[in-house]
C-alpha positions as a Markdown table, in Angstrom:
| # | Residue | x | y | z |
|---|---|---|---|---|
| 1 | Unk | 35.5 | 0.1 | -20.3 |
| 2 | Unk | 36.2 | 1.5 | -23.7 |
| 3 | Unk | 37.5 | -1.8 | -25.1 |
| 4 | Unk | 34.5 | -3.7 | -23.7 |
| 5 | Unk | 32.1 | -1.0 | -25.2 |
| 6 | Unk | 33.8 | -1.2 | -28.6 |
| 7 | Unk | 33.6 | -5.0 | -28.6 |
| 8 | Unk | 29.9 | -4.8 | -27.7 |
| 9 | Unk | 29.3 | -2.2 | -30.5 |
| 10 | Unk | 31.0 | -4.5 | -33.0 |
| 11 | Unk | 28.9 | -7.5 | -31.8 |
| 12 | Unk | 25.7 | -5.5 | -31.9 |
| 13 | Unk | 26.5 | -4.2 | -35.4 |
| 14 | Unk | 26.5 | -7.8 | -36.7 |
| 15 | Unk | 22.8 | -7.9 | -35.5 |
| 16 | Unk | 22.0 | -4.6 | -37.2 |
| 17 | Unk | 22.1 | -2.5 | -34.1 |
| 18 | Unk | 24.3 | 0.6 | -34.6 |
| 19 | Unk | 26.0 | 1.9 | -31.4 |
| 20 | Unk | 27.9 | 5.1 | -31.0 |
| 21 | Unk | 30.7 | 4.8 | -28.3 |
| 22 | Unk | 31.9 | 7.9 | -26.5 |
| 23 | Unk | 34.9 | 7.9 | -24.2 |
| 24 | Unk | 34.8 | 11.2 | -22.3 |
| 25 | Unk | 38.4 | 10.8 | -21.1 |
| 26 | Unk | 37.8 | 13.0 | -18.1 |
| 27 | Unk | 35.0 | 13.6 | -15.6 |
| 28 | Unk | 36.2 | 17.1 | -14.8 |
| 29 | Unk | 35.5 | 18.8 | -17.1 |
| 30 | Unk | 32.8 | 16.4 | -18.4 |
| 31 | Unk | 32.0 | 16.9 | -22.0 |
| 32 | Unk | 28.2 | 16.7 | -21.8 |
| 33 | Unk | 27.8 | 18.3 | -25.2 |
| 34 | Unk | 29.2 | 15.3 | -27.1 |
| 35 | Unk | 26.8 | 13.0 | -25.2 |
| 36 | Unk | 23.9 | 15.4 | -25.9 |
| 37 | Unk | 24.8 | 15.4 | -29.6 |
| 38 | Unk | 24.9 | 11.6 | -29.7 |
| 39 | Unk | 21.5 | 11.3 | -27.9 |
| 40 | Unk | 19.9 | 13.6 | -30.4 |
| 41 | Unk | 21.0 | 11.1 | -33.1 |
| 42 | Unk | 20.3 | 7.8 | -31.3 |
| 43 | Unk | 17.6 | 8.7 | -28.8 |
| 44 | Unk | 19.2 | 6.4 | -26.3 |
| 45 | Unk | 22.0 | 6.3 | -23.7 |
| 46 | Unk | 23.9 | 3.5 | -21.9 |
| 47 | Unk | 26.4 | 4.6 | -19.4 |
| 48 | Unk | 29.2 | 2.0 | -18.7 |
| 49 | Unk | 31.7 | 2.4 | -15.9 |
| 50 | Unk | 33.7 | 0.2 | -13.5 |
| 51 | Unk | 32.6 | 2.1 | -10.3 |
| 52 | Unk | 29.6 | 0.9 | -8.4 |
| 53 | Unk | 26.3 | 1.8 | -9.9 |
| 54 | Unk | 24.9 | 3.4 | -6.7 |
| 55 | Unk | 26.3 | 7.0 | -6.5 |
| 56 | Unk | 28.9 | 6.4 | -9.1 |
| 57 | Unk | 30.0 | 8.7 | -11.9 |
| 58 | Unk | 27.4 | 7.1 | -14.1 |
| 59 | Unk | 24.6 | 8.5 | -11.9 |
| 60 | Unk | 26.0 | 12.0 | -12.3 |
| 61 | Unk | 26.3 | 11.6 | -16.1 |
| 62 | Unk | 22.7 | 10.4 | -16.2 |
| 63 | Unk | 21.4 | 13.3 | -14.1 |
| 64 | Unk | 23.3 | 16.0 | -16.2 |
| 65 | Unk | 22.5 | 14.5 | -19.6 |
| 66 | Unk | 18.8 | 13.9 | -18.7 |
| 67 | Unk | 18.4 | 17.6 | -17.8 |
| 68 | Unk | 19.5 | 18.5 | -21.3 |
| 69 | Unk | 17.9 | 15.9 | -23.6 |
| 70 | Unk | 15.0 | 14.2 | -21.7 |
| 71 | Unk | 12.6 | 15.0 | -24.6 |
| 72 | Unk | 14.9 | 13.3 | -27.1 |
| 73 | Unk | 15.0 | 10.0 | -25.3 |
| 74 | Unk | 13.0 | 7.1 | -26.6 |
| 75 | Unk | 13.7 | 4.8 | -23.7 |
| 76 | Unk | 15.1 | 5.1 | -20.1 |
| 77 | Unk | 18.8 | 5.6 | -19.7 |
| 78 | Unk | 20.6 | 2.4 | -18.7 |
| 79 | Unk | 23.6 | 2.1 | -16.5 |
| 80 | Unk | 26.0 | -0.8 | -16.6 |
| 81 | Unk | 28.3 | -0.8 | -13.6 |
| 82 | Unk | 29.7 | -2.8 | -10.7 |
| 83 | Unk | 27.3 | -3.9 | -8.0 |
| 84 | Unk | 27.1 | -2.0 | -4.7 |
| 85 | Unk | 29.5 | -4.3 | -2.9 |
| 86 | Unk | 33.2 | -4.5 | -2.0 |
| 87 | Unk | 35.5 | -5.4 | -4.9 |
| 88 | Unk | 36.5 | -9.0 | -4.6 |
| 89 | Unk | 40.1 | -9.9 | -4.1 |
| 90 | Unk | 40.1 | -12.9 | -6.4 |
| 91 | Unk | 40.8 | -12.2 | -10.1 |
| 92 | Unk | 38.1 | -14.7 | -11.1 |
| 93 | Unk | 35.5 | -13.0 | -9.0 |
| 94 | Unk | 36.7 | -9.6 | -10.0 |
| 95 | Unk | 36.0 | -10.6 | -13.6 |
| 96 | Unk | 32.4 | -11.4 | -12.7 |
| 97 | Unk | 32.1 | -8.1 | -10.7 |
| 98 | Unk | 33.1 | -5.7 | -13.5 |
| 99 | Unk | 31.0 | -4.9 | -16.5 |
| 100 | Unk | 31.9 | -6.8 | -19.7 |
| 101 | Unk | 30.9 | -7.0 | -23.3 |
| 102 | Unk | 28.0 | -9.4 | -22.6 |
| 103 | Unk | 26.4 | -7.1 | -20.0 |
| 104 | Unk | 26.8 | -4.1 | -22.3 |
| 105 | Unk | 25.2 | -6.1 | -25.2 |
| 106 | Unk | 22.3 | -7.1 | -22.9 |
| 107 | Unk | 21.7 | -3.5 | -21.8 |
| 108 | Unk | 21.8 | -2.3 | -25.5 |
| 109 | Unk | 19.2 | -4.9 | -26.5 |
| 110 | Unk | 17.0 | -3.9 | -23.5 |
| 111 | Unk | 17.1 | -0.2 | -24.4 |
| 112 | Unk | 16.4 | -0.8 | -28.0 |
| 113 | Unk | 13.4 | -3.0 | -27.1 |
| 114 | Unk | 12.0 | -0.4 | -24.6 |
| 115 | Unk | 10.0 | 2.6 | -25.5 |
| 116 | Unk | 8.5 | 5.4 | -23.4 |
| 117 | Unk | 4.7 | 5.2 | -23.8 |
């Protein structure tokens, strides 16, 4: 997902939205500190991964990060992931199934527009 996230960040930059992209490289150990540091600067988090959203690694990242920096967040954390369904066998359908630049850009615009009241 890193290439899609970087493309989305470049696209957003053209619209004046600065995005910091973090690739944790591993989930065990998971480098929560780098995410916490980024959230302290940006006040937002979008977690992008290929696994299904329900019960995926993104949910664990959200839970752990939120424990550390809830008071720094200006909007809810957004997850961009695959739907809770079997992966399609067709390459054309698989392309629709997995997150892409457009879905990441849409999530970024949503989180920038949202504010906790």
